[in-house]
FIROFI-192742 format. One record per atom (N, C-alpha, C): z, y, x. Coordinates in Angstrom, 3 decimals, m for minus. Layout:
<recs>
c3, c2, c1
Z, Y, X
...
</recs>
This chain:
<recs>
c3, c2, c1
m27.637, m13.549, m43.858
m27.870, m14.279, m45.099
m26.782, m15.314, m45.291
m26.422, m15.581, m46.539
m25.414, m16.582, m46.834
m25.861, m17.958, m46.352
m24.933, m18.709, m45.752
m25.238, m20.085, m45.385
m24.985, m20.995, m46.590
m25.189, m22.310, m46.419
m25.066, m23.233, m47.541
m23.665, m23.209, m48.134
m22.654, m23.108, m47.267
m21.279, m23.066, m47.762
m21.028, m21.787, m48.555
m21.571, m20.672, m48.076
m21.411, m19.409, m48.778
m22.105, m19.417, m50.129
m23.283, m20.021, m50.193
m24.003, m20.139, m51.453
m23.198, m20.972, m52.446
m22.671, m22.103, m51.968
m21.887, m22.971, m52.844
m20.646, m22.242, m53.363
m20.010, m21.455, m52.491
m18.821, m20.706, m52.892
m19.173, m19.649, m53.931
m20.278, m18.967, m53.729
m20.725, m17.933, m54.674
m21.046, m18.568, m56.025
m21.791, m19.681, m56.014
m22.144, m20.343, m57.262
m20.893, m20.815, m58.005
m19.903, m21.286, m57.249
m18.657, m21.686, m57.873
m17.938, m20.517, m58.514
m18.006, m19.358, m57.867
m17.346, m18.167, m58.402
m17.905, m17.791, m59.770
m19.221, m17.906, m59.957
m19.832, m17.491, m61.214
m20.089, m18.667, m62.158
m19.686, m19.860, m61.748
m19.861, m21.025, m62.605
m21.303, m21.377, m62.851
m22.132, m21.281, m61.806
m23.571, m21.522, m61.941
m23.990, m22.779, m61.189
m25.037, m23.402, m61.692
m25.658, m24.531, m61.003
m26.702, m24.003, m60.021
m26.877, m24.684, m58.909
m27.898, m24.286, m57.943
m29.277, m24.623, m58.497
m30.174, m23.634, m58.601
m31.510, m23.923, m59.118
m32.243, m24.924, m58.235
m33.041, m25.776, m58.878
m33.834, m26.736, m58.106
m34.893, m26.035, m57.278
m35.371, m24.879, m57.769
m36.300, m24.051, m57.023
m36.137, m22.615, m57.490
m36.706, m21.697, m56.721
m36.572, m20.272, m57.033
m37.576, m19.884, m58.113
m37.242, m20.220, m59.368
m38.144, m19.934, m60.480
m37.435, m19.091, m61.528
m38.144, m18.782, m62.627
m37.592, m17.925, m63.660
m36.423, m18.584, m64.379
m36.513, m19.854, m64.645
m35.412, m20.557, m65.308
m34.121, m20.426, m64.509
m34.231, m20.641, m63.196
m33.052, m20.496, m62.353
m32.539, m19.073, m62.306
m33.452, m18.105, m62.276
m33.053, m16.698, m62.224
m32.319, m16.295, m63.503
m32.823, m16.730, m64.654
m32.156, m16.432, m65.919
m30.743, m17.005, m65.940
m30.610, m18.229, m65.480
m29.290, m18.870, m65.435
m28.343, m18.116, m64.515
m28.814, m17.746, m63.342
m27.962, m17.059, m62.371
m27.531, m15.689, m62.881
m28.469, m14.915, m63.453
m28.093, m13.589, m63.942
m27.109, m13.700, m65.095
m27.343, m14.616, m66.017
m26.421, m14.761, m67.145
m25.017, m15.111, m66.669
m24.907, m16.048, m65.747
m23.595, m16.440, m65.256
m22.929, m15.279, m64.503
m23.713, m14.528, m63.746
m23.167, m13.384, m63.004
m22.632, m12.332, m63.978
m23.420, m12.009, m64.986
m23.041, m10.966, m65.942
m21.777, m11.359, m66.704
m21.634, m12.634, m67.045
m20.511, m13.088, m67.863
m19.241, m13.371, m67.071
m19.300, m13.266, m65.749
m18.113, m13.605, m64.946
m17.682, m12.521, m63.972
m18.537, m11.575, m63.656
m18.211, m10.540, m62.671
m18.069, m9.201, m63.386
m16.875, m8.621, m63.439
m16.662, m7.390, m64.207
m17.353, m6.180, m63.579
m17.670, m5.239, m64.452
m18.097, m3.903, m64.034
m16.825, m3.065, m63.990
m16.374, m2.696, m62.786
m15.069, m2.032, m62.663
m15.050, m1.068, m61.479
m14.100, m0.118, m61.550
m14.003, 0.914, m60.505
m12.581, 1.044, m59.962
m11.835, m0.032, m59.948
m10.431, m0.006, m59.542
m10.262, 0.541, m58.129
m11.077, 0.070, m57.196
m10.907, 0.482, m55.799
m11.205, 1.962, m55.594
m12.044, 2.536, m56.433
m12.294, 3.972, m56.349
m11.011, 4.756, m56.612
m10.158, 4.223, m57.454
m8.921, 4.910, m57.827
m7.744, 4.542, m56.945
m7.924, 3.550, m56.085
m6.882, 3.184, m55.139
m7.192, 3.679, m53.730
m8.289, 4.405, m53.578
m8.653, 4.939, m52.276
m9.094, 3.886, m51.283
m9.581, 2.757, m51.770
m9.994, 1.672, m50.884
m11.460, 1.817, m50.489
m11.852, 1.138, m49.435
m13.234, 1.178, m48.980
m14.141, 0.479, m49.989
m15.373, 0.953, m50.052
m16.390, 0.352, m50.904
m17.433, m0.286, m49.987
m17.655, m1.569, m50.177
m18.579, m2.317, m49.328
m19.828, m2.704, m50.105
m20.956, m2.719, m49.420
m22.214, m3.163, m49.998
m22.743, m4.354, m49.210
m23.647, m5.087, m49.838
m24.309, m6.175, m49.139
m23.382, m7.339, m48.842
m23.446, m7.838, m47.617
m22.698, m9.038, m47.251
m21.202, m8.870, m47.466
m20.659, m7.687, m47.166
m19.227, m7.487, m47.313
m18.809, m7.368, m48.771
m19.707, m6.989, m49.641
m19.397, m6.982, m51.063
m19.249, m8.396, m51.592
m19.919, m9.351, m50.964
m19.789, m10.747, m51.367
m18.348, m11.203, m51.239
m17.674, m10.796, m50.171
m16.287, m11.198, m49.966
m15.409, m10.720, m51.123
m15.595, m9.480, m51.540
m14.788, m8.943, m52.639
m15.044, m9.700, m53.934
m16.303, m9.917, m54.250
m16.657, m10.533, m55.522
m16.334, m12.023, m55.545
m16.613, m12.709, m54.444
m16.458, m14.164, m54.427
m15.038, m14.582, m54.066
m14.530, m14.074, m52.957
m13.231, m14.565, m52.471
m12.065, m13.831, m53.093
m12.230, m12.536, m53.353
m11.168, m11.789, m54.025
m11.289, m11.865, m55.547
m12.378, m12.444, m56.033
m12.628, m12.628, m57.473
m12.538, m11.307, m58.224
m13.249, m10.315, m57.680
m13.271, m8.986, m58.260
m14.664, m8.688, m58.798
m14.853, m7.453, m59.244
m16.157, m6.972, m59.651
m16.470, m5.711, m58.882
m17.100, m4.742, m59.549
m17.431, m3.485, m58.892
m18.494, m2.745, m59.665
m19.022, m1.683, m59.044
m20.134, m0.940, m59.614
m21.452, m1.539, m59.176
m22.546, m0.866, m59.535
m23.872, m1.411, m59.250
m24.117, m1.591, m57.764
m23.613, m0.654, m56.939
m23.844, m0.760, m55.507
m23.271, m2.061, m54.959
m22.076, m2.414, m55.413
m21.422, m3.617, m54.920
m22.006, m4.875, m55.566
m22.028, m4.890, m56.904
m22.402, m6.103, m57.627
m23.845, m6.498, m57.375
m24.766, m5.553, m57.508
m26.170, m5.913, m57.349
m26.542, m6.188, m55.898
m25.926, m5.480, m54.952
m26.251, m5.771, m53.551
m25.702, m7.132, m53.142
m24.548, m7.541, m53.700
m24.026, m8.880, m53.430
m24.913, m9.937, m54.081
m25.325, m9.678, m55.317
m26.201, m10.614, m56.021
m27.513, m10.800, m55.260
m28.012, m9.725, m54.647
m29.231, m9.824, m53.851
m29.049, m10.787, m52.684
m27.849, m10.805, m52.088
m27.581, m11.733, m50.994
m27.697, m13.179, m51.478
m27.142, m13.457, m52.657
m27.224, m14.819, m53.197
m28.667, m15.192, m53.507
m29.380, m14.309, m54.193
m30.759, m14.611, m54.569
m31.637, m14.826, m53.342
m31.461, m13.995, m52.326
m32.247, m14.163, m51.112
m31.967, m15.494, m50.428
m30.700, m15.902, m50.409
m30.337, m17.168, m49.782
m30.895, m18.360, m50.554
m31.148, m18.172, m51.850
m31.702, m19.250, m52.680
m33.227, m19.258, m52.679
m33.837, m18.363, m51.927
m35.282, m18.376, m51.778
m36.040, m17.411, m52.654
m35.333, m16.549, m53.389
m36.020, m15.559, m54.213
m36.480, m14.380, m53.365
m37.601, m13.801, m53.747
m38.104, m12.592, m53.105
m37.472, m11.394, m53.807
m36.555, m10.725, m53.122
m35.735, m9.676, m53.730
m35.970, m8.340, m53.032
m36.093, m7.274, m53.825
m36.175, m5.919, m53.298
m35.140, m5.048, m53.993
m34.620, m4.076, m53.274
m33.648, m3.137, m53.825
m34.387, m1.910, m54.344
m34.090, m1.542, m55.589
m34.721, m0.380, m56.206
m33.669, 0.690, m56.495
m33.959, 1.947, m56.170
m33.049, 3.039, m56.531
m33.312, 3.503, m57.952
m32.303, 4.119, m58.554
m32.474, 4.604, m59.918
m31.693, 5.874, m60.186
m32.010, 6.509, m61.308
m31.320, 7.706, m61.792
m30.813, 7.423, m63.194
m29.571, 7.731, m63.460
m28.946, 7.408, m64.738
m29.224, 8.523, m65.747
m29.608, 8.126, m66.952
m29.767, 9.094, m68.036
m28.392, 9.508, m68.537
m28.155, 10.825, m68.586
m26.888, 11.370, m69.064
m27.173, 12.348, m70.208
m26.142, 12.760, m70.958
m26.380, 13.668, m72.090
m27.118, 14.947, m71.707
m26.937, 15.420, m70.471
m27.590, 16.658, m70.046
m28.863, 16.401, m69.246
m29.361, 15.154, m69.239
m30.596, 14.850, m68.538
m30.401, 13.788, m67.477
m31.424, 13.586, m66.677
m31.358, 12.579, m65.624
m30.384, 12.993, m64.527
m29.578, 12.047, m64.074
m28.676, 12.296, m62.970
m29.404, 12.299, m61.640
m28.668, 12.462, m60.540
m29.279, 12.544, m59.217
m29.969, 11.238, m58.817
m30.890, 11.362, m57.882
m31.572, 10.186, m57.333
m30.579, 9.303, m56.584
m30.907, 8.020, m56.506
m30.125, 7.039, m55.741
m28.750, 6.769, m56.342
m28.536, 7.117, m57.599
m27.223, 6.906, m58.221
m27.130, 5.570, m58.952
m28.184, 4.786, m58.923
m28.108, 3.417, m59.432
m28.863, 2.509, m58.475
m28.393, 1.278, m58.351
m29.029, 0.269, m57.504
m29.337, m0.931, m58.372
m30.627, m1.249, m58.492
m31.068, m2.415, m59.248
m31.923, m3.289, m58.327
m32.366, m4.424, m58.844
m33.127, m5.375, m58.043
m34.464, m5.689, m58.711
m35.469, m5.921, m57.877
m36.746, m6.436, m58.360
m36.980, m7.794, m57.715
m37.214, m8.781, m58.549
m37.519, m10.132, m58.074
m38.944, m10.462, m58.499
m39.764, m10.867, m57.558
m41.156, m11.189, m57.847
m41.330, m12.698, m57.877
m41.851, m13.195, m59.008
m42.069, m14.631, m59.201
m43.525, m14.863, m59.567
m44.235, m15.605, m58.743
m45.654, m15.893, m58.994
m46.444, m14.625, m59.264
m46.148, m13.573, m58.511
m46.864, m12.321, m58.616
m46.383, m11.401, m59.719
m45.418, m11.836, m60.532
m44.922, m11.005, m61.632
m43.563, m10.412, m61.272
m43.400, m9.080, m61.413
m42.130, m8.439, m61.078
m41.134, m8.488, m62.235
m39.872, m8.736, m61.913
m38.802, m8.798, m62.897
m37.671, m7.868, m62.479
m37.108, m7.185, m63.458
m35.944, m6.344, m63.210
m34.688, m7.190, m63.369
m33.871, m7.209, m62.322
m32.612, m7.949, m62.332
m31.488, m6.945, m62.118
m30.562, m6.897, m63.068
m29.466, m5.929, m63.005
m28.219, m6.570, m63.601
m27.212, m6.774, m62.774
m25.944, m7.362, m63.223
m24.800, m6.380, m63.058
m25.111, m5.104, m62.773
m24.057, m4.174, m62.422
m24.178, m2.787, m63.013
m24.598, m2.690, m64.275
m24.692, m1.373, m64.904
m23.680, m1.190, m66.026
m23.211, m2.263, m66.590
m22.290, m2.172, m67.710
m22.973, m2.412, m69.043
m24.181, m1.861, m69.206
m24.966, m2.100, m70.414
m26.284, m2.779, m70.063
m26.294, m3.448, m68.926
m27.503, m4.138, m68.490
m27.756, m5.373, m69.359
m28.968, m5.876, m69.284
m29.336, m7.076, m70.031
m28.654, m8.301, m69.427
m28.543, m9.339, m70.215
m27.964, m10.586, m69.716
m28.999, m11.401, m68.961
m30.276, m11.191, m69.281
m31.367, m11.928, m68.648
m32.323, m10.957, m67.945
m33.112, m11.445, m66.989
m34.093, m10.570, m66.323
m35.077, m9.980, m67.332
m35.577, m8.780, m67.001
m36.545, m8.090, m67.856
m37.887, m7.989, m67.142
m38.953, m8.215, m67.896
m40.285, m8.040, m67.326
m40.528, m6.558, m67.037
m41.043, m6.276, m65.856
m41.348, m4.900, m65.498
m42.768, m4.501, m65.877
m43.622, m5.479, m66.144
m45.042, m5.186, m66.339
m45.442, m5.159, m67.801
m44.488, m5.024, m68.726
m44.844, m4.942, m70.139
m44.056, m3.821, m70.813
m44.707, m3.058, m71.707
m44.000, m2.027, m72.474
m43.421, m2.572, m73.781
m43.594, m3.866, m74.037
m43.150, m4.463, m75.292
m41.629, m4.604, m75.343
m41.088, m4.667, m76.552
m39.653, m4.909, m76.741
m39.290, m6.285, m76.187
m38.187, m6.320, m75.453
m37.694, m7.583, m74.894
m36.316, m7.855, m75.486
m36.229, m8.905, m76.284
m34.974, m9.249, m76.949
m34.050, m9.968, m75.977
m32.789, m9.571, m76.027
m31.771, m10.087, m75.126
m30.485, m10.247, m75.930
m29.569, m11.121, m75.518
m28.289, m11.217, m76.236
m27.541, m9.892, m76.346
m27.835, m8.932, m75.454
m27.148, m7.643, m75.490
m27.897, m6.586, m76.289
m29.079, m6.919, m76.808
m29.824, m5.954, m77.598
m31.314, m6.019, m77.299
m32.035, m4.998, m77.740
m33.474, m4.927, m77.519
m33.763, m3.909, m76.417
m34.425, m4.374, m75.373
m34.705, m3.539, m74.208
m36.184, m3.178, m74.145
m36.433, m1.988, m73.629
m37.790, m1.536, m73.317
m37.822, m1.086, m71.863
m38.893, m1.409, m71.169
m39.136, m0.900, m69.826
m40.433, m0.104, m69.905
m40.287, 1.220, m69.922
m41.414, 2.107, m70.222
m41.860, 2.835, m68.955
m43.111, 2.655, m68.519
m43.592, 3.379, m67.343
m43.513, 4.881, m67.542
m43.223, 5.614, m66.461
m43.150, 7.069, m66.522
m44.183, 7.661, m65.571
m44.574, 8.875, m65.876
m45.574, 9.560, m65.052
m45.051, 9.740, m63.636
m45.866, 9.436, m62.667
m45.478, 9.560, m61.274
m44.900, 8.286, m60.684
m44.792, 7.233, m61.501
m44.276, 5.955, m60.999
m42.878, 5.666, m61.483
m42.516, 4.408, m61.456
m41.217, 3.999, m61.942
m41.238, 3.743, m63.438
m40.057, 3.536, m64.007
m39.966, 3.214, m65.426
m38.590, 3.561, m65.959
m38.539, 3.914, m67.244
m37.277, 4.102, m67.951
m36.868, 2.787, m68.599
m35.591, 2.475, m68.507
m35.032, 1.291, m69.152
m34.224, 1.761, m70.355
m34.575, 1.238, m71.538
m33.918, 1.640, m72.776
m33.260, 0.439, m73.442
m32.119, 0.673, m74.070
m31.420, m0.343, m74.851
m31.305, 0.149, m76.284
m31.901, m0.600, m77.221
m31.874, m0.235, m78.636
m32.318, 1.214, m78.842
m33.352, 1.617, m78.092
m33.930, 2.945, m78.221
m33.243, 4.024, m77.411
m32.135, 3.716, m76.773
m31.389, 4.714, m76.001
m31.691, 4.556, m74.520
m32.147, 5.608, m73.834
m32.459, 5.485, m72.405
m31.197, 5.275, m71.576
m31.251, 4.296, m70.687
m30.119, 3.986, m69.806
m30.313, 4.584, m68.423
m31.400, 4.213, m67.768
m31.664, 4.730, m66.428
m33.145, 4.629, m66.111
m33.545, 5.332, m65.084
m34.928, 5.325, m64.609
m34.967, 4.706, m63.219
m35.778, 3.688, m63.049
m35.900, 3.056, m61.748
m37.149, 3.565, m61.036
m37.028, 3.656, m59.733
m38.146, 4.015, m58.871
m38.781, 2.713, m58.402
m40.087, 2.619, m58.480
m40.766, 1.393, m58.077
m40.852, 1.176, m56.588
m40.414, 2.164, m55.794
m40.493, 2.046, m54.338
m39.183, 1.465, m53.809
m39.229, 0.298, m53.189
m37.995, m0.317, m52.696
m37.380, 0.494, m51.565
m36.074, 0.320, m51.367
m35.359, 1.052, m50.324
m34.364, 0.122, m49.628
m33.590, 0.685, m48.708
m32.591, m0.069, m47.949
m31.193, 0.315, m48.425
m30.226, m0.549, m48.143
m28.850, m0.239, m48.513
m28.380, 1.062, m47.866
m28.771, 1.291, m46.620
m28.345, 2.492, m45.917
m28.776, 3.774, m46.591
m29.840, 3.715, m47.410
m30.313, 4.907, m48.111
m29.327, 5.405, m49.164
m28.378, 4.554, m49.553
m27.416, 4.931, m50.589
m26.170, 5.613, m50.027
m26.081, 5.781, m48.722
m24.872, 6.348, m48.122
m24.505, 7.725, m48.679
m25.439, 8.678, m48.795
m25.046, 10.007, m49.316
m24.510, 9.961, m50.748
m25.172, 9.189, m51.625
m24.692, 9.158, m53.006
m23.415, 8.337, m53.132
m23.232, 7.332, m52.309
m21.969, 6.599, m52.330
m20.825, 7.518, m51.919
m21.068, 8.362, m50.929
m20.058, 9.354, m50.537
m19.735, 10.263, m51.719
m20.752, 10.683, m52.473
m20.527, 11.556, m53.628
m19.714, 10.828, m54.696
m20.100, 9.585, m55.028
m19.353, 8.814, m56.016
m17.882, 8.701, m55.623
m17.615, 8.548, m54.335
m16.270, 8.286, m53.844
m15.414, 9.542, m53.689
m16.025, 10.725, m53.570
m15.267, 11.896, m53.163
m15.353, 13.095, m54.103
m16.397, 13.196, m54.904
m16.570, 14.383, m55.743
m15.738, 14.279, m57.020
m14.952, 15.304, m57.361
m14.171, 15.265, m58.603
m15.034, 15.095, m59.853
m16.316, 15.480, m59.780
m17.207, 15.331, m60.924
m17.775, 13.916, m61.059
m17.503, 13.063, m60.101
m18.026, 11.699, m60.141
m17.498, 10.967, m61.370
m18.384, 10.375, m62.187
m17.907, 9.615, m63.351
m16.967, 8.484, m62.977
m17.113, 7.933, m61.773
m16.255, 6.826, m61.361
m14.832, 7.283, m61.057
m14.626, 8.589, m60.929
m13.288, 9.109, m60.661
m12.649, 9.735, m61.895
m13.360, 9.736, m63.012
m12.822, 10.349, m64.223
m11.849, 9.436, m64.953
m12.211, 8.167, m65.063
m11.374, 7.208, m65.772
m11.372, 5.879, m65.037
m10.281, 5.163, m65.183
m10.155, 3.816, m64.631
m10.678, 2.831, m65.672
m11.611, 1.950, m65.285
m12.150, 1.028, m66.281
m12.476, m0.322, m65.662
m12.504, m1.317, m66.511
m12.917, m2.668, m66.149
m13.501, m3.282, m67.414
m14.731, m3.785, m67.342
m15.414, m4.235, m68.548
m16.285, m5.448, m68.238
m16.366, m6.350, m69.220
m17.182, m7.541, m69.028
m17.659, m8.061, m70.382
m18.934, m8.456, m70.467
m19.413, m9.038, m71.725
m18.729, m10.372, m72.005
m18.612, m10.673, m73.282
m18.210, m11.991, m73.746
m19.443, m12.668, m74.334
m19.418, m13.974, m74.536
m20.576, m14.622, m75.161
m20.993, m13.977, m76.468
m20.012, m13.404, m77.212
m20.325, m12.754, m78.480
m19.574, m11.430, m78.595
m19.630, m10.611, m77.554
m18.932, m9.339, m77.608
m18.670, m8.765, m76.237
m17.540, m8.070, m76.089
m17.191, m7.426, m74.824
m15.699, m7.138, m74.803
m15.114, m7.185, m73.619
m13.727, m6.798, m73.431
m13.679, m5.698, m72.380
m12.943, m4.625, m72.660
m12.877, m3.463, m71.781
m11.437, m2.987, m71.666
m11.009, m2.757, m70.441
m9.713, m2.134, m70.181
m9.987, m0.771, m69.573
m9.672, 0.291, m70.311
m9.892, 1.658, m69.840
m8.544, 2.355, m69.762
m8.143, 2.697, m68.537
m6.810, 3.226, m68.292
m5.776, 2.229, m68.848
m5.096, 2.566, m69.926
m4.086, 1.660, m70.487
m4.421, 1.231, m71.913
m5.696, 1.147, m72.198
m6.126, 0.736, m73.535
m7.084, m0.436, m73.417
m6.741, m1.554, m74.064
m7.563, m2.753, m74.044
m8.369, m2.829, m75.337
m9.690, m2.846, m75.209
m10.586, m2.915, m76.367
m11.357, m4.227, m76.289
m11.288, m4.974, m77.373
m11.986, m6.266, m77.426
m12.877, m6.296, m78.663
m14.160, m6.574, m78.456
m15.114, m6.717, m79.542
m15.648, m8.141, m79.498
m15.451, m8.861, m80.580
m15.876, m10.259, m80.604
m16.137, m10.681, m82.036
m17.310, m11.309, m82.239
m17.661, m11.756, m83.577
m17.746, m10.626, m84.582
m18.112, m9.422, m84.109
m18.215, m8.274, m85.000
m16.901, m7.581, m85.294
m15.805, m8.096, m84.749
m14.486, m7.506, m84.960
m14.046, m6.729, m83.715
m13.462, m5.559, m83.932
m13.005, m4.701, m82.830
m11.491, m4.530, m82.913
m10.812, m4.796, m81.818
m9.368, m4.592, m81.749
m9.045, m3.691, m80.565
m8.043, m2.829, m80.750
m7.590, m1.911, m79.708
m6.095, m2.128, m79.499
m5.721, m2.362, m78.241
m4.319, m2.630, m77.921
m3.842, m1.670, m76.832
m2.936, m0.747, m77.152
m2.343, 0.089, m76.108
m1.427, m0.763, m75.219
m1.465, m0.496, m73.929
m0.632, m1.225, m72.970
0.415, m0.252, m72.433
1.666, m0.506, m72.733
2.724, 0.471, m72.462
3.275, 0.426, m71.049
3.259, m0.726, m70.416
3.903, m0.863, m69.111
2.921, m1.320, m68.055
3.291, m1.111, m66.785
2.470, m1.604, m65.687
2.313, m3.114, m65.769
3.380, m3.798, m66.151
3.317, m5.256, m66.267
2.283, m5.676, m67.308
2.207, m4.930, m68.407
1.208, m5.233, m69.438
m0.208, m5.051, m68.893
m0.416, m3.981, m68.118
m1.747, m3.715, m67.563
m2.133, m4.800, m66.558
m1.221, m5.142, m65.671
m1.499, m6.183, m64.685
m1.801, m7.513, m65.361
m1.059, m7.825, m66.425
m1.294, m9.068, m67.158
m2.659, m9.061, m67.833
m3.088, m7.895, m68.337
m4.394, m7.793, m68.984
m5.524, m8.018, m67.981
m5.390, m7.438, m66.779
m6.393, m7.689, m65.744
m6.484, m9.181, m65.435
m5.333, m9.828, m65.336
m5.298, m11.243, m64.977
m5.866, m12.113, m66.098
m5.468, m11.823, m67.333
m5.840, m12.663, m68.459
m7.308, m12.527, m68.837
m7.800, m11.297, m68.878
m9.135, m11.059, m69.418
m10.227, m11.007, m68.359
m9.852, m10.722, m67.104
m10.867, m10.562, m66.062
m10.623, m11.452, m64.840
m9.520, m12.174, m64.818
m9.210, m13.015, m63.675
m8.890, m12.250, m62.414
m8.428, m10.994, m62.555
m8.148, m10.124, m61.420
m6.645, m10.030, m61.210
m6.187, m10.373, m60.020
m4.782, m10.231, m59.645
m4.633, m9.004, m58.756
m3.925, m7.998, m59.231
m3.702, m6.771, m58.480
m2.247, m6.687, m58.036
m2.056, m6.108, m56.866
m0.701, m5.889, m56.365
m0.211, m4.479, m56.660
m1.131, m3.577, m57.016
m0.758, m2.198, m57.308
m1.733, m1.607, m58.313
m1.256, m0.571, m59.011
m2.090, 0.174, m59.939
m2.111, 1.639, m59.517
m3.192, 2.347, m59.801
m3.219, 3.779, m59.494
m2.129, 4.510, m60.264
m1.589, 5.549, m59.657
m0.616, 6.393, m60.331
m1.298, 7.674, m60.790
m0.870, 8.223, m61.913
m1.475, 9.445, m62.422
m2.948, 9.219, m62.694
m3.787, 10.121, m62.174
m5.222, 9.937, m62.386
m5.789, 8.908, m61.426
m4.988, 8.472, m60.457
m5.402, 7.396, m59.573
m6.374, 7.798, m58.499
m6.739, 9.048, m58.416
m7.783, 9.457, m57.489
m7.184, 9.772, m56.126
m7.634, 9.044, m55.127
m7.264, 9.333, m53.751
m8.537, 9.698, m53.012
m8.530, 10.782, m52.306
m9.781, 11.347, m51.786
m10.230, 10.759, m50.449
m9.412, 9.908, m49.841
m9.829, 9.300, m48.589
m11.035, 8.430, m48.839
m12.077, 8.619, m48.053
m13.345, 7.945, m48.295
m13.588, 6.907, m47.230
m13.861, 5.684, m47.646
m14.271, 4.638, m46.712
m15.518, 3.968, m47.250
m16.557, 3.909, m46.454
m17.842, 3.362, m46.910
m18.344, 2.345, m45.903
m18.687, 1.162, m46.375
m19.294, 0.141, m45.547
m20.544, m0.370, m46.254
m21.671, m0.275, m45.586
m22.925, m0.626, m46.230
m23.421, m2.012, m45.866
m22.895, m2.634, m44.840
m23.373, m3.957, m44.464
m22.192, m4.851, m44.166
</recs>
């Protein structure tokens, strides 16, 4: 578990205040700050670098000032929440795709229980809410990112929808980080893996979103959308630095896919 110095460093990374107690107000503040400062990105997948979960993901996000996918971002966030006294469980999920539900264990989300009420906490999906979502209500939940529904499904678990569009299905049975090893291997090595199809880095803005996909920078803010092609490596590196606070020493060449697999779960 993170010590006091580690907690302070993490809070500084996301620009958050330490909650006075582990309550809903503090959780909302922490998730919002995490979502607005930690990018959803897959750069290391395209550079053939190791992917770390849990405590080691904290180093990447906090000290290297990077982001990652759900496995990295949410498992690191769980470390912070646990150190602050929140009751946190890891939930597996399946992503809704155009051809149906994807494989099991392909998403990692968090459940935080406060005064007996369960809340869905997700800072690492890309289209996740900015604030925690109630798990025990089928009602529409308004969020700065849209209107969310958490709809129970037959056999347990729930579908999470944004503006009527299904995003993913969570399983209500908590699991361990080690349970994600097979699917992490698939994400890292299979040519069909969505994380190996395109290079991307994306982060919400207070009133929009900025996304760098391959060599195209898309910024949506105040209802206005701009697209900027980036012609040189220097332009791409500058965009990572300017818009996401990421300093890279190298960029993937070609499709960027290197098949060497390195996985660290703790």
